[in-house]
N, C-alpha and C positions, 0 to 999 in steps of 0.2 A: 436445550429448547428440543421439544419434541419433535418428530420428524414433518418435515414441511410435506404437503400433497403438492405434487408439480403441477396443479393449477395455481398455488400460492407461490410456489417457486420460481414459475417465469417472471411474473412482476417484480417480484423481490428483489431477483437477479438485474432487473432493468431500473428498477430504483437505484441499486447502488451503481451502477453503471453511470445514471444521469447524473446524481450526487456525486461521483468523483472526476467525472469529465467535468464537470461544470466547476469546480471547485480548483482545478485546474485552468480551467478556461480565463477564470475572473479574478486569477491571484497568479498570471504568469510570471513574477516578479520572483515569487516565492516558488515557483514550479517548475524551473527550468536552470540549466549551469550546475556548474561545480556547488557554485554556496547555494544551497538552498534549504529552503524547510517545506517542502510540499506539504502543506495541511492536510489536503486529500488523504494522505496517509494514515491520516488519526485514523479513518474508516476501517483499517485493516483490524483494529482493536475488535470492531464487531462481530469478526468474522468466527469466534468461539461459539457465539450465541448466535446467529444467524446462518451459519454451516456453509455448505455448498452454493447456494445462491448467491451469497457474497462473494465465496471464492471468483465465480463466474463472472458476478456482477463488476467487481474491481477490476478485473482484468481485462473487461471491454471496456471499462472506465479509464484504464492506462492506457490502450490501444488509441480510443479519441481522443483521450486529453496529449498524447505524444503527435496526432497526425500534425499541429501545427509549429513543433517541436522547432529551436533554432539548428538543433544539430540535424536536422531534414529527416529523410525517411529512414534512416538506420536507426532512430530511436524507436521504430513501430518493432524493432526487435526487441526490445525490452518487456514487450508483451511476455513472453515465453521466461526468462526468471521472473518474473513477477508472480506468474503462474505455480509456479512450481513453489518458489518463497510461501505463498498462499496456503497450497497443501500442505507446507510444512507447519505452518500455524495452525490450520484445522487440524491436524495430526495431533500436537502437542496439547492441544485445547483441556484434554484433561489428567497431563502431568505438570504442566507450566503455562500459564497463558503469557506470563510475562517472557520466559524463554522462546514462547513463539514468536514473540513480535522483538525480540532480540532478534532472532534467526533471521528474520524478514529482512531488518534493517543490514545486517551483516551482510545475506546474500544480494540484496540489493546495490549496497556499496561497491561489492568484488565486481559486480555487471559494469554499475553505471561507472565507477572510478576506472576500468578497463578501459571502456567506449571513451571518456573524456580524455586519459590519457593517449589513447591512440588518435584522437581525432587533433588533439590541440598539441600532441608531442611535449606531454607535460610529465613528468616525474610520476610513476604510479601508485607511490605511497602517499604522496601528497592529494594525489586526486580522492584515492580511496578515502584517507581521512576526512577531508572535508565531506564528502556525500555521507560518509558514517556520522559526522556530527548530525548534518542536519536531518538526516532520516531517523536518528536516534530521539531526536527532539519531536519528530512527528509522529512517530510509532510506535516505541516503549513508551514514551513521555506523553502525550497527547493521547495517544490510542489505548494506553492502559488506564488512561484517567477517563476516558468515553466509557470503555468496558466496566469498569468499576460503578459508574454511575450507571449504564443502561440496567447491569444486576440489581442496583440498590432500586431502580424504578419496577423492576418486573416483579420486584419481593414484596412493592409496595410501601419501600423506606423513603419517603421523599421529604 
């Protein structure tokens, strides 16, 4: 995608933030706890196309979506690893979109797995594995499908 002007970048980031947070808030059973498939994470598949507005918007969406988290205020810290993981997805966009999405899932699973292990005194490898499975369904799974679909639409192949 060509460079996005600042005038377009701000509303685009706001749109990503709104979409992400709404998907988390309307699907709480799928968005929180150890066993989850956070459907909103499929939006990460659009980072290679939409660029930094998607990075900033999804990061803000994670913060907003985690405000009512059953884990409490500590879950707001998840914004930082999310931002770093999104930067990696963006950085890998020209190398391998799929590798970027897998990297995102691993980073999120490392962090959320640790958080759940710490809060609930569960074995880390178990929490890591459950989070990784759910995130892999949402991000490299659904996110990659979303990425490929959007690329086809942009090329005019419907």
